[in-house]
Backbone bond lengths (Angstrom), bond angles and torsions (degrees), N, CA, C in turn:
res aa  C-N    CA-C-N  psi(-1)  N-CA   C-N-CA  omega(-1)  CA-C   N-CA-C  phi
1 M - - - 1.438 - - 1.535 108.52 -
2 A 1.318 116.67 138.04 1.461 122.29 -179.23 1.526 110.70 -68.51
3 A 1.324 115.64 153.62 1.463 121.49 -177.99 1.523 111.85 -60.07
4 N 1.343 117.70 -39.25 1.465 119.09 -179.24 1.525 111.16 -67.68
5 Q 1.329 117.74 -29.92 1.466 121.15 176.08 1.527 110.50 -71.42
6 Q 1.324 116.32 -41.15 1.463 120.40 178.12 1.522 111.09 -63.79
7 L 1.333 116.16 -43.56 1.457 119.95 178.68 1.525 110.29 -64.65
8 G 1.315 116.78 -40.57 1.465 120.75 177.34 1.514 112.13 -59.51
9 M 1.328 116.34 -42.03 1.465 120.21 178.29 1.525 110.64 -65.38
10 R 1.325 116.81 -38.27 1.470 120.85 178.88 1.532 110.44 -64.17
11 I 1.326 116.26 -43.03 1.461 120.61 179.10 1.526 110.13 -64.71
12 K 1.318 116.88 -40.95 1.467 120.51 177.76 1.529 110.46 -62.34
13 D 1.325 116.82 -42.14 1.469 120.54 178.07 1.529 111.22 -60.52
14 L 1.327 116.21 -43.69 1.470 119.94 178.54 1.524 110.80 -63.12
15 R 1.321 116.58 -41.60 1.468 120.84 178.98 1.524 110.58 -63.48
16 E 1.325 116.32 -48.60 1.466 120.14 -177.97 1.523 112.11 -65.61
17 A 1.334 117.72 -32.08 1.469 121.03 177.50 1.527 111.16 -63.35
18 R 1.323 115.73 -25.32 1.466 120.76 177.89 1.524 111.93 -94.82
19 D 1.312 115.79 1.17 1.469 122.62 179.38 1.532 111.54 58.65
20 W 1.334 115.99 40.68 1.452 121.94 178.30 1.524 110.04 -100.16
21 S 1.308 116.58 142.77 1.460 120.50 168.10 1.529 106.97 -73.85
22 Q 1.328 115.77 166.24 1.464 118.14 176.79 1.524 110.80 -61.35
23 R 1.309 116.66 -39.96 1.469 120.26 -179.08 1.531 110.76 -64.97
24 E 1.340 117.25 -44.47 1.468 120.49 178.57 1.524 110.58 -60.57
25 C 1.309 115.29 -45.33 1.459 120.69 -178.74 1.526 110.94 -64.44
26 A 1.321 115.94 -46.15 1.463 120.32 179.81 1.522 110.91 -59.75
27 D 1.318 117.17 -43.74 1.462 120.96 178.29 1.528 110.76 -60.92
28 F 1.326 116.01 -43.41 1.461 120.90 -179.99 1.528 111.46 -64.36
29 L 1.345 116.23 -40.24 1.461 120.69 -178.39 1.523 113.18 -80.52
30 G 1.322 116.79 -15.41 1.455 120.33 -179.22 1.518 113.52 80.35
31 V 1.343 115.72 31.48 1.468 120.88 176.06 1.523 108.24 -124.88
32 H 1.314 116.53 164.57 1.463 121.08 178.62 1.529 109.41 -75.41
33 H 1.330 117.07 143.75 1.466 120.39 -177.07 1.533 112.49 -63.64
34 V 1.318 118.23 -30.81 1.473 120.54 177.15 1.528 109.72 -68.98
35 Y 1.325 116.09 -38.49 1.463 120.54 176.37 1.528 109.91 -60.52
36 L 1.335 116.62 -47.24 1.463 120.35 179.92 1.519 110.92 -61.43
37 A 1.314 117.37 -41.64 1.468 120.42 178.50 1.524 110.42 -60.38
38 D 1.325 117.12 -43.76 1.470 120.89 178.09 1.524 111.70 -64.38
39 V 1.324 116.66 -37.98 1.471 120.72 177.43 1.519 109.65 -61.95
40 E 1.327 116.65 -47.93 1.466 120.57 -178.23 1.522 111.94 -62.47
41 L 1.319 116.92 -30.71 1.468 121.10 179.14 1.526 112.70 -85.31
42 G 1.328 117.03 -2.82 1.460 120.51 -179.66 1.511 113.13 76.74
43 K 1.312 117.42 20.26 1.467 121.96 -178.73 1.522 112.78 -89.81
44 R 1.303 118.19 -7.32 1.463 122.45 -178.34 1.517 110.18 -119.50
45 N 1.299 115.65 143.16 1.459 122.09 168.79 1.515 106.37 -98.10
46 L 1.304 115.55 112.90 1.460 121.11 -175.22 1.518 112.07 -77.50
47 T 1.321 115.81 144.92 1.457 120.45 170.60 1.521 108.26 -79.56
48 L 1.315 115.61 160.48 1.456 119.42 177.72 1.526 110.41 -61.59
49 A 1.321 116.76 -36.32 1.469 120.07 179.13 1.524 110.76 -61.18
50 N 1.327 118.19 -42.49 1.466 120.64 179.49 1.525 111.57 -72.66
51 I 1.309 117.21 -33.66 1.473 119.83 175.77 1.524 109.35 -62.88
52 E 1.327 116.76 -44.21 1.466 120.36 178.06 1.523 111.21 -63.53
53 K 1.328 117.57 -39.99 1.467 122.70 179.10 1.529 110.10 -62.45
54 I 1.312 117.20 -43.27 1.465 122.14 -179.51 1.528 110.27 -66.76
55 A 1.332 116.46 -46.43 1.469 119.86 178.98 1.531 110.27 -59.22
56 A 1.320 116.95 -46.06 1.466 120.56 -179.81 1.522 110.69 -62.74
57 G 1.328 117.14 -40.19 1.455 120.86 179.41 1.516 113.22 -62.25
58 F 1.321 115.59 -35.00 1.463 120.15 178.01 1.532 112.03 -87.12
59 G 1.324 116.63 -6.33 1.461 120.12 179.44 1.509 113.34 72.01
60 V 1.340 116.09 32.63 1.464 120.92 178.71 1.525 108.94 -122.56
61 T 1.318 115.87 156.96 1.456 120.46 175.11 1.530 108.66 -78.95
62 L 1.319 115.60 165.97 1.459 119.25 175.12 1.526 110.38 -60.28
63 E 1.315 116.10 -38.72 1.467 120.21 177.90 1.530 111.21 -59.47
64 E 1.326 116.62 -43.83 1.464 120.97 179.45 1.513 110.95 -66.94
65 L 1.329 117.14 -38.03 1.448 120.87 179.55 1.521 111.22 -62.41
66 F 1.324 116.77 -39.55 1.466 121.23 -176.36 1.527 113.51 -92.20
67 K 1.322 117.48 -2.62 1.463 121.24 -176.94 1.533 110.37 -58.32
68 G 1.300 115.04 129.09 1.455 121.08 176.43 1.525 114.70 85.01
69 L 1.318 117.97 1.99 1.461 120.20 179.54 1.514 110.88 -88.66
């Protein structure tokens, strides 16, 4: 599995653990809900700035975000 797909699955897991819809999560993170959907499906290559934004939004470090990938 490609790294962007693995990261997308990790982000989806974090979102679902908080019982957020994609739209709720996207609004909270400050990204568009279609963008978040593409990220979760591994269709987007994230910039480091967006990876940091997502990690901060979930309250995890970059290390925690990438743990197990």
